[in-house]
Structure formats: C-alpha cells, structure tokens
PyMOL Python script that loads the backbone (N, CA, C, O; Angstrom):
from pymol import cmd

cmd.read_pdbstr("""\
ATOM      1  N   MET A   1      14.346   0.446 -24.544  1.00  0.00           N
ATOM      2  CA  MET A   1      13.026   0.095 -24.049  1.00  0.00           C
ATOM      3  C   MET A   1      12.651   1.048 -22.907  1.00  0.00           C
ATOM      4  O   MET A   1      13.358   1.127 -21.902  1.00  0.00           O
ATOM      5  N   ASN A   2      11.564   1.754 -23.065  1.00  0.00           N
ATOM      6  CA  ASN A   2      11.122   2.644 -21.997  1.00  0.00           C
ATOM      7  C   ASN A   2       9.975   1.996 -21.223  1.00  0.00           C
ATOM      8  O   ASN A   2       9.585   0.861 -21.498  1.00  0.00           O
ATOM      9  N   ILE A   3       9.449   2.731 -20.262  1.00  0.00           N
ATOM     10  CA  ILE A   3       8.446   2.157 -19.354  1.00  0.00           C
ATOM     11  C   ILE A   3       7.146   1.805 -20.072  1.00  0.00           C
ATOM     12  O   ILE A   3       6.500   0.820 -19.717  1.00  0.00           O
ATOM     13  N   THR A   4       6.755   2.580 -21.062  1.00  0.00           N
ATOM     14  CA  THR A   4       5.505   2.264 -21.769  1.00  0.00           C
ATOM     15  C   THR A   4       5.623   0.975 -22.571  1.00  0.00           C
ATOM     16  O   THR A   4       4.659   0.217 -22.673  1.00  0.00           O
ATOM     17  N   ASP A   5       6.791   0.723 -23.138  1.00  0.00           N
ATOM     18  CA  ASP A   5       7.002  -0.545 -23.841  1.00  0.00           C
ATOM     19  C   ASP A   5       6.919  -1.720 -22.868  1.00  0.00           C
ATOM     20  O   ASP A   5       6.322  -2.752 -23.176  1.00  0.00           O
ATOM     21  N   PHE A   6       7.522  -1.553 -21.696  1.00  0.00           N
ATOM     22  CA  PHE A   6       7.486  -2.615 -20.689  1.00  0.00           C
ATOM     23  C   PHE A   6       6.055  -2.894 -20.243  1.00  0.00           C
ATOM     24  O   PHE A   6       5.665  -4.051 -20.085  1.00  0.00           O
ATOM     25  N   ILE A   7       5.266  -1.827 -20.039  1.00  0.00           N
ATOM     26  CA  ILE A   7       3.869  -2.004 -19.620  1.00  0.00           C
ATOM     27  C   ILE A   7       3.071  -2.718 -20.700  1.00  0.00           C
ATOM     28  O   ILE A   7       2.260  -3.594 -20.400  1.00  0.00           O
ATOM     29  N   ASN A   8       3.296  -2.349 -21.950  1.00  0.00           N
ATOM     30  CA  ASN A   8       2.554  -2.984 -23.044  1.00  0.00           C
ATOM     31  C   ASN A   8       2.963  -4.434 -23.264  1.00  0.00           C
ATOM     32  O   ASN A   8       2.136  -5.260 -23.650  1.00  0.00           O
ATOM     33  N   ILE A   9       4.236  -4.750 -23.020  1.00  0.00           N
ATOM     34  CA  ILE A   9       4.711  -6.115 -23.233  1.00  0.00           C
ATOM     35  C   ILE A   9       4.340  -7.019 -22.052  1.00  0.00           C
ATOM     36  O   ILE A   9       3.943  -8.167 -22.253  1.00  0.00           O
ATOM     37  N   HIS A  10       4.467  -6.506 -20.822  1.00  0.00           N
ATOM     38  CA  HIS A  10       4.233  -7.301 -19.610  1.00  0.00           C
ATOM     39  C   HIS A  10       3.193  -6.628 -18.710  1.00  0.00           C
ATOM     40  O   HIS A  10       3.553  -6.137 -17.640  1.00  0.00           O
ATOM     41  N   PRO A  11       1.935  -6.589 -19.100  1.00  0.00           N
ATOM     42  CA  PRO A  11       0.943  -5.901 -18.260  1.00  0.00           C
ATOM     43  C   PRO A  11       0.693  -6.608 -16.926  1.00  0.00           C
ATOM     44  O   PRO A  11       0.409  -5.951 -15.925  1.00  0.00           O
ATOM     45  N   LEU A  12       0.797  -7.943 -16.901  1.00  0.00           N
ATOM     46  CA  LEU A  12       0.542  -8.677 -15.663  1.00  0.00           C
ATOM     47  C   LEU A  12       1.581  -8.339 -14.600  1.00  0.00           C
ATOM     48  O   LEU A  12       1.236  -8.159 -13.433  1.00  0.00           O
ATOM     49  N   ILE A  13       2.839  -8.252 -14.991  1.00  0.00           N
ATOM     50  CA  ILE A  13       3.901  -7.889 -14.048  1.00  0.00           C
ATOM     51  C   ILE A  13       3.687  -6.472 -13.537  1.00  0.00           C
ATOM     52  O   ILE A  13       3.813  -6.209 -12.342  1.00  0.00           O
ATOM     53  N   PHE A  14       3.361  -5.560 -14.449  1.00  0.00           N
ATOM     54  CA  PHE A  14       3.160  -4.167 -14.057  1.00  0.00           C
ATOM     55  C   PHE A  14       2.006  -4.035 -13.074  1.00  0.00           C
ATOM     56  O   PHE A  14       2.143  -3.379 -12.041  1.00  0.00           O
ATOM     57  N   TYR A  15       0.867  -4.654 -13.386  1.00  0.00           N
ATOM     58  CA  TYR A  15      -0.293  -4.548 -12.499  1.00  0.00           C
ATOM     59  C   TYR A  15      -0.076  -5.291 -11.187  1.00  0.00           C
ATOM     60  O   TYR A  15      -0.643  -4.909 -10.164  1.00  0.00           O
ATOM     61  N   SER A  16       0.725  -6.332 -11.200  1.00  0.00           N
ATOM     62  CA  SER A  16       1.059  -7.023  -9.957  1.00  0.00           C
ATOM     63  C   SER A  16       1.884  -6.126  -9.042  1.00  0.00           C
ATOM     64  O   SER A  16       1.661  -6.094  -7.832  1.00  0.00           O
ATOM     65  N   ILE A  17       2.835  -5.398  -9.622  1.00  0.00           N
ATOM     66  CA  ILE A  17       3.645  -4.466  -8.832  1.00  0.00           C
ATOM     67  C   ILE A  17       2.769  -3.365  -8.248  1.00  0.00           C
ATOM     68  O   ILE A  17       2.911  -3.014  -7.077  1.00  0.00           O
ATOM     69  N   ILE A  18       1.865  -2.820  -9.057  1.00  0.00           N
ATOM     70  CA  ILE A  18       0.966  -1.768  -8.588  1.00  0.00           C
ATOM     71  C   ILE A  18       0.054  -2.292  -7.481  1.00  0.00           C
ATOM     72  O   ILE A  18      -0.171  -1.601  -6.487  1.00  0.00           O
ATOM     73  N   SER A  19      -0.469  -3.498  -7.641  1.00  0.00           N
ATOM     74  CA  SER A  19      -1.353  -4.089  -6.632  1.00  0.00           C
ATOM     75  C   SER A  19      -0.610  -4.338  -5.326  1.00  0.00           C
ATOM     76  O   SER A  19      -1.144  -4.074  -4.249  1.00  0.00           O
ATOM     77  N   ALA A  20       0.605  -4.838  -5.412  1.00  0.00           N
ATOM     78  CA  ALA A  20       1.397  -5.088  -4.208  1.00  0.00           C
ATOM     79  C   ALA A  20       1.705  -3.787  -3.484  1.00  0.00           C
ATOM     80  O   ALA A  20       1.618  -3.723  -2.258  1.00  0.00           O
ATOM     81  N   ALA A  21       2.063  -2.752  -4.229  1.00  0.00           N
ATOM     82  CA  ALA A  21       2.339  -1.455  -3.606  1.00  0.00           C
ATOM     83  C   ALA A  21       1.085  -0.898  -2.943  1.00  0.00           C
ATOM     84  O   ALA A  21       1.166  -0.320  -1.859  1.00  0.00           O
ATOM     85  N   SER A  22      -0.060  -1.061  -3.573  1.00  0.00           N
ATOM     86  CA  SER A  22      -1.314  -0.583  -2.995  1.00  0.00           C
ATOM     87  C   SER A  22      -1.641  -1.330  -1.705  1.00  0.00           C
ATOM     88  O   SER A  22      -2.077  -0.722  -0.727  1.00  0.00           O
ATOM     89  N   LEU A  23      -1.433  -2.637  -1.702  1.00  0.00           N
ATOM     90  CA  LEU A  23      -1.697  -3.414  -0.492  1.00  0.00           C
ATOM     91  C   LEU A  23      -0.762  -3.022   0.645  1.00  0.00           C
ATOM     92  O   LEU A  23      -1.177  -2.980   1.803  1.00  0.00           O
ATOM     93  N   ILE A  24       0.492  -2.735   0.323  1.00  0.00           N
ATOM     94  CA  ILE A  24       1.440  -2.296   1.348  1.00  0.00           C
ATOM     95  C   ILE A  24       0.998  -0.967   1.939  1.00  0.00           C
ATOM     96  O   ILE A  24       1.066  -0.778   3.154  1.00  0.00           O
ATOM     97  N   ILE A  25       0.545  -0.043   1.097  1.00  0.00           N
ATOM     98  CA  ILE A  25       0.089   1.264   1.573  1.00  0.00           C
ATOM     99  C   ILE A  25      -1.140   1.113   2.460  1.00  0.00           C
ATOM    100  O   ILE A  25      -1.227   1.755   3.507  1.00  0.00           O
ATOM    101  N   VAL A  26      -2.088   0.275   2.058  1.00  0.00           N
ATOM    102  CA  VAL A  26      -3.298   0.064   2.858  1.00  0.00           C
ATOM    103  C   VAL A  26      -2.951  -0.594   4.192  1.00  0.00           C
ATOM    104  O   VAL A  26      -3.500  -0.211   5.225  1.00  0.00           O
ATOM    105  N   ALA A  27      -2.059  -1.566   4.189  1.00  0.00           N
ATOM    106  CA  ALA A  27      -1.664  -2.230   5.428  1.00  0.00           C
ATOM    107  C   ALA A  27      -0.972  -1.259   6.373  1.00  0.00           C
ATOM    108  O   ALA A  27      -1.234  -1.270   7.576  1.00  0.00           O
ATOM    109  N   LYS A  28      -0.097  -0.425   5.841  1.00  0.00           N
ATOM    110  CA  LYS A  28       0.607   0.545   6.674  1.00  0.00           C
ATOM    111  C   LYS A  28      -0.360   1.571   7.253  1.00  0.00           C
ATOM    112  O   LYS A  28      -0.245   1.933   8.424  1.00  0.00           O
ATOM    113  N   SER A  29      -1.309   2.045   6.451  1.00  0.00           N
ATOM    114  CA  SER A  29      -2.249   3.045   6.947  1.00  0.00           C
ATOM    115  C   SER A  29      -3.179   2.446   8.000  1.00  0.00           C
ATOM    116  O   SER A  29      -3.516   3.124   8.970  1.00  0.00           O
ATOM    117  N   SER A  30      -3.596   1.204   7.832  1.00  0.00           N
ATOM    118  CA  SER A  30      -4.448   0.582   8.845  1.00  0.00           C
ATOM    119  C   SER A  30      -3.670   0.351  10.133  1.00  0.00           C
ATOM    120  O   SER A  30      -4.223   0.486  11.224  1.00  0.00           O
ATOM    121  N   ASP A  31      -2.394   0.004  10.016  1.00  0.00           N
ATOM    122  CA  ASP A  31      -1.552  -0.157  11.195  1.00  0.00           C
ATOM    123  C   ASP A  31      -1.418   1.162  11.948  1.00  0.00           C
ATOM    124  O   ASP A  31      -1.510   1.190  13.175  1.00  0.00           O
ATOM    125  N   LEU A  32      -1.202   2.249  11.222  1.00  0.00           N
ATOM    126  CA  LEU A  32      -1.094   3.556  11.869  1.00  0.00           C
ATOM    127  C   LEU A  32      -2.412   3.985  12.499  1.00  0.00           C
ATOM    128  O   LEU A  32      -2.414   4.625  13.550  1.00  0.00           O
ATOM    129  N   LEU A  33      -3.530   3.641  11.870  1.00  0.00           N
ATOM    130  CA  LEU A  33      -4.839   3.978  12.421  1.00  0.00           C
ATOM    131  C   LEU A  33      -5.086   3.239  13.729  1.00  0.00           C
ATOM    132  O   LEU A  33      -5.551   3.842  14.696  1.00  0.00           O
ATOM    133  N   VAL A  34      -4.785   1.952  13.777  1.00  0.00           N
ATOM    134  CA  VAL A  34      -4.944   1.176  15.006  1.00  0.00           C
ATOM    135  C   VAL A  34      -4.026   1.721  16.092  1.00  0.00           C
ATOM    136  O   VAL A  34      -4.434   1.818  17.250  1.00  0.00           O
ATOM    137  N   TYR A  35      -2.806   2.074  15.742  1.00  0.00           N
ATOM    138  CA  TYR A  35      -1.859   2.646  16.702  1.00  0.00           C
ATOM    139  C   TYR A  35      -2.385   3.961  17.266  1.00  0.00           C
ATOM    140  O   TYR A  35      -2.285   4.203  18.469  1.00  0.00           O
ATOM    141  N   ALA A  36      -2.945   4.815  16.407  1.00  0.00           N
ATOM    142  CA  ALA A  36      -3.465   6.105  16.862  1.00  0.00           C
ATOM    143  C   ALA A  36      -4.672   5.922  17.767  1.00  0.00           C
ATOM    144  O   ALA A  36      -4.788   6.605  18.784  1.00  0.00           O
ATOM    145  N   ILE A  37      -5.568   5.017  17.416  1.00  0.00           N
ATOM    146  CA  ILE A  37      -6.746   4.771  18.252  1.00  0.00           C
ATOM    147  C   ILE A  37      -6.328   4.190  19.595  1.00  0.00           C
ATOM    148  O   ILE A  37      -6.891   4.550  20.629  1.00  0.00           O
ATOM    149  N   SER A  38      -5.354   3.303  19.589  1.00  0.00           N
ATOM    150  CA  SER A  38      -4.868   2.710  20.831  1.00  0.00           C
ATOM    151  C   SER A  38      -4.253   3.766  21.741  1.00  0.00           C
ATOM    152  O   SER A  38      -4.517   3.784  22.943  1.00  0.00           O
ATOM    153  N   ASN A  39      -3.438   4.640  21.174  1.00  0.00           N
ATOM    154  CA  ASN A  39      -2.837   5.701  21.985  1.00  0.00           C
ATOM    155  C   ASN A  39      -3.884   6.670  22.509  1.00  0.00           C
ATOM    156  O   ASN A  39      -3.770   7.144  23.639  1.00  0.00           O
ATOM    157  N   TYR A  40      -4.903   6.973  21.712  1.00  0.00           N
ATOM    158  CA  TYR A  40      -5.967   7.866  22.155  1.00  0.00           C
ATOM    159  C   TYR A  40      -6.760   7.226  23.294  1.00  0.00           C
ATOM    160  O   TYR A  40      -7.135   7.908  24.247  1.00  0.00           O
ATOM    161  N   ALA A  41      -7.015   5.923  23.201  1.00  0.00           N
ATOM    162  CA  ALA A  41      -7.730   5.223  24.270  1.00  0.00           C
ATOM    163  C   ALA A  41      -6.903   5.199  25.549  1.00  0.00           C
ATOM    164  O   ALA A  41      -7.454   5.333  26.642  1.00  0.00           O
ATOM    165  N   LYS A  42      -5.589   5.029  25.429  1.00  0.00           N
ATOM    166  CA  LYS A  42      -4.722   5.069  26.610  1.00  0.00           C
ATOM    167  C   LYS A  42      -4.738   6.449  27.243  1.00  0.00           C
ATOM    168  O   LYS A  42      -4.721   6.578  28.467  1.00  0.00           O
ATOM    169  N   LYS A  43      -4.770   7.485  26.405  1.00  0.00           N
ATOM    170  CA  LYS A  43      -4.778   8.853  26.910  1.00  0.00           C
ATOM    171  C   LYS A  43      -6.075   9.145  27.664  1.00  0.00           C
ATOM    172  O   LYS A  43      -6.059   9.845  28.677  1.00  0.00           O
ATOM    173  N   LEU A  44      -7.183   8.619  27.180  1.00  0.00           N
ATOM    174  CA  LEU A  44      -8.464   8.833  27.852  1.00  0.00           C
ATOM    175  C   LEU A  44      -8.550   8.051  29.160  1.00  0.00           C
ATOM    176  O   LEU A  44      -9.244   8.464  30.089  1.00  0.00           O
ATOM    177  N   GLY A  45      -7.860   6.946  29.230  1.00  0.00           N
ATOM    178  CA  GLY A  45      -7.865   6.167  30.453  1.00  0.00           C
ATOM    179  C   GLY A  45      -8.670   4.954  30.263  1.00  0.00           C
ATOM    180  O   GLY A  45      -8.803   4.151  31.187  1.00  0.00           O
TER     181      GLY A  45
END
""", "prot")
cmd.dss("prot")
cmd.show_as("cartoon", "prot")
cmd.util.cbc("prot")
cmd.orient("prot")
C-alpha cells in the first residue's frame, strides 16, 4: 500500500493531518510575528 492508496481509501484522515499541520504553521508564524513586533517596540523605546 503506497501513499496514494491511503489517500484514496482514507481522505478524511489525510485532510485532517494536512489541516492540523497548516494550523500549526499558522500559529507558529503568528507567534513569531508578535515576538518580532514586541522586540521592535522594545528597541524603539
């Protein structure tokens, strides 16, 4: 069984994994953005 068979048999599991990974990436990037803005504001005073 290769990955395409798994995707065709269990599309809900596959799309759930993709959605969770996307949410993790968005959460991490927003966290880094807030951290960068906070540090820039501290630098400005």
